C-alpha positions in Angstrom: 5.2 -0.2 15.5 5.3 3.2 13.8 8.7 4.8 13.5 9.3 8.6 13.6 7.9 10.1 10.4 10.2 12.0 8.2 13.1 9.7 8.7 13.8 6.3 7.3 10.8 4.1 7.8 11.8 0.8 9.4 9.1 -1.9 9.3 8.6 -4.4 12.1 10.7 -7.6 11.8 9.2 -10.4 9.8 7.3 -12.9 11.9 9.4 -15.4 13.8 10.2 -18.4 11.7 9.1 -16.8 8.5 11.2 -17.4 5.4 11.3 -15.2 2.3 8.9 -16.2 -0.4 10.5 -18.0 -3.3 11.8 -15.8 -6.0 11.7 -18.6 -8.5 14.6 -20.7 -9.5 16.1 -18.0 -11.7 15.0 -15.1 -9.5 12.7 -13.7 -12.3 10.0 -12.7 -9.7 12.6 -10.8 -7.6 13.9 -9.0 -10.8 10.4 -8.1 -11.9 9.5 -6.7 -8.5 12.7 -4.7 -8.4 12.1 -3.3 -11.9 8.5 -2.5 -11.1 9.6 -0.6 -7.9 12.2 1.3 -9.9 9.7 2.2 -12.6 7.3 3.5 -10.0 10.1 5.4 -8.2 11.0 7.2 -11.5 7.4 8.0 -12.2 6.8 9.3 -8.7 9.9 11.4 -8.7 9.2 12.9 -12.1 5.6 14.0 -11.2 6.1 16.1 -8.1 4.9 16.0 -4.6 1.2 16.5 -5.3 0.9 13.5 -7.7 1.1 9.8 -7.2 3.1 7.3 -9.1 0.3 7.0 -11.7 0.2 10.8 -12.2 -3.1 11.5 -10.6 -3.2 14.7 -8.6 -4.0 14.4 -4.9 -5.8 17.7 -5.0 -7.1 19.4 -8.1 -6.8 22.9 -6.7 -9.2 25.2 -4.9 -11.8 25.2 -7.7 -12.3 21.5 -7.8 -14.4 19.8 -5.2 -13.5 16.2 -5.9 -10.5 14.2 -7.2 -10.3 10.7 -8.3 -9.1 9.7 -4.8 -12.2 11.2 -3.2 -14.4 9.0 -5.3 -12.2 5.9 -4.8 -12.1 6.5 -1.0 -15.9 6.8 -0.9 -16.3 3.5 -2.8 -13.7 1.7 -0.7 -15.4 3.0 2.5 -18.7 1.8 1.3 -17.3 -1.7 0.6 -15.1 -2.0 3.8 -17.1 -0.1 6.3 -14.1 1.2 8.2 -14.5 2.0 11.9 -12.4 3.5 14.7 -11.8 -0.1 16.0 -9.9 -1.0 12.8 -6.2 -1.3 12.2 -5.9 -0.7 8.4 -3.2 -1.7 6.0 -3.2 -0.1 2.6 -1.2 -2.4 0.3 0.3 -0.4 -2.6 -0.3 2.8 -0.8 1.8 4.8 -3.2 2.2 8.4 -2.0 -0.7 8.0 0.4 -3.7 9.6 -1.4 -6.1 6.9 -0.4 -4.4 6.2 3.0 -4.7 9.9 3.8 -8.4 9.9 3.1 -9.3 6.7 5.0 -6.9 7.1 8.0 -9.3 9.4 9.9 -12.0 6.7 9.8 -9.9 4.0 11.5 -8.0 3.6 14.8 -4.7 3.0 13.1 -3.6 3.2 9.5 -0.4 2.0 7.8 0.6 1.8 4.1 3.2 -0.3 2.3 4.5 0.1 -1.3 7.1 -1.3 -3.6 8.2 2.3 -4.5 10.7 3.7 -2.1 10.1 7.2 -3.5 6.4 6.9 -3.0 6.9 5.7 0.6 9.1 8.8 1.3 6.4 11.0 -0.2 3.8 9.3 2.0 6.0 9.8 5.1 6.5 13.5 4.1 2.7 13.8 4.2 2.7 12.5 7.8 1.6 9.0 6.9 3.0 5.8 8.3 4.3 3.8 5.4 6.9 1.0 4.8 8.8 0.0 1.8 8.1 -3.6 0.5 10.6 -5.5 -1.6 8.4 -8.5 -2.1 8.0 -11.8 -0.3 6.7 -11.8 3.2 5.0 -8.7 4.5 6.9 -7.3 7.5 4.0 -7.7 9.9 2.9 -10.5 12.2 -0.1 -12.7 11.3 -3.5 -11.3 12.3 -2.1 -7.7 12.6 -4.8 -5.8 10.8 -8.6 -5.9 10.8 -8.8 -4.2 7.4 -6.6 -4.7 4.4 -6.9 -2.8 1.2 -5.3 -3.3 -2.2 -6.7 -0.9 -4.7 -5.2 -0.9 -8.2 -2.4 -3.2 -7.1 -2.9 -6.6 -8.5 -3.4 -5.3 -12.0 0.2 -4.0 -11.9 1.8 -7.3 -11.0 3.2 -8.9 -14.2 3.0 -12.5 -13.0 0.1 -14.5 -11.5 2.4 -16.0 -8.9 3.2 -12.5 -7.6 -0.4 -11.6 -7.4 -1.3 -14.8 -5.6 1.6 -14.4 -3.2 0.5 -10.9 -2.3 -3.1 -12.0 -1.8 -1.8 -14.8 0.5 0.3 -12.4 2.5 -2.6 -10.0 2.8 -4.8 -12.8 4.2 -2.0 -13.9 6.5 -1.8 -10.4 8.2 -5.6 -10.1 8.2 -7.1 -10.9 11.6 -9.9 -13.4 11.9 -13.2 -11.6 11.2 -11.4 -8.8 9.4 -12.2 -7.5 5.9 -10.1 -7.4 2.8 -10.8 -5.3 -0.3 -9.0 -6.0 -3.5 -10.3 -3.6 -6.1 -9.5 -2.1 -9.5 -10.8 1.4 -10.0 -10.1 2.6 -13.6 -9.4 6.2 -14.0 
């Protein structure tokens, strides 16, 4: 499934028989997602390689013992109880700060984000990540035992987009798997 890191990340093909999710009669959802992706691209590119699309630093330097992502990773790990048997998907992985911290706790970890720039930054950090343009996630049903979406739903401007993403997250979640949808204010 994973492609060679450092080059263009190519996700698995969508599930057989899957059709793209409706983008609405006038395509407003597709335009909103494209605009959101472009906005996060611009923010990611303007903040440098050590910051995510929201501007939080991945590391606060040698004198700091914790970052916001360390605290979030601890909270998510407490909620999700990741194990080496898990295949984890981080929806809205951004540049990979949370993915990087949780990947050592699971057997396999992958991220996906609407920002192509963030996905490139995650891949440059050695993380498996795919670009998501909306609609159907590019993974087969029941592919992951752990699905995370931290600070994702709050960024979606339409209820239909949030419900669609939740539905897709549950589609790729294996029976008996765990999903964590969380908002962690800074």
